Phi, psi and omega in degrees: 000126181244144176176167179270145180240131176266109185285340178290322180263342180078031184223164173282146184293322182284340178278347183297319178299314180297318182296317178295324180294312181294324177296314177299317179298315181293314180297317180297319179293321177297319178293319179294319179295317177298315178298317177299315180298320179295317179295315180297319179297318179296316180297317180295315178300317178294319178297319178296315176302313180297319179295321177294319178298315180297322177294320180293320179291321177293325174296316178297322178296317178299317180296319178294323178295321178292322175297318179297318178297321179289329180286336177299320178296316178298318181297315179297323177295322179294323180296314178300315180295321174300318178298313182294319180291326177293323175296321178291320176302314181296320179299313184288329176284327184284333186261155176256149183118206185291145180284166180295319180300319178297316181297313181296318179300316182295313180299317179295325181294317186267345188292323177055248182272002178288132177263117180282123179267317184207140176223114183242138177235128178207116177046059175081006181237139175244125175257121188238125176238140180200179178226148182234140182292333175207172185291328183296318181291321178296318182293322176295321179298314179295323176295322177295332177286348176264004182291167181298324178292324177295322182290338175282337185265320189242138178270330179216134178237120180237127174273108185283315182203155174223124179234131177272131180269169182297330184275002179095356178277168183238132174256133185221162179228135178235148172240117184245126178258123181279153178280145174132000000 
């Protein structure tokens, strides 16, 4: 084997090219592996970010669906209330005499501790059901129904029934005929 030897580097002169080539190949492959790892890391991180965002969005969708489901009940109640209010408006427009608001304001003013259970209005007649914690409060309520203001609103006031409950309260029914 013949060849030149570079004594300063301790190598053969012809092998320097091979050594540089292999060194470049080694460094290049390390750079490629590092670039590949970076790309894989970025792709994995982006996938993880997207999956978290998708889970967050699906949770928000579920919350919105439950809100919509609960609002359906409210919406159905609103429809029923609108129908009843339109019936009350027709009632108050069709009749002559005190307005519905005036009647409700008067009942609200004198009811005090009386709990209103049911209030029905049909063609000039009010059916009123309620409960009183004791007889004294019921008696005061009935006395207030005999006041001058009540006589301007109602033509006839009839106490239909009074029932004493087990807890000592009284359940009663009134029929009030409005003037007009």
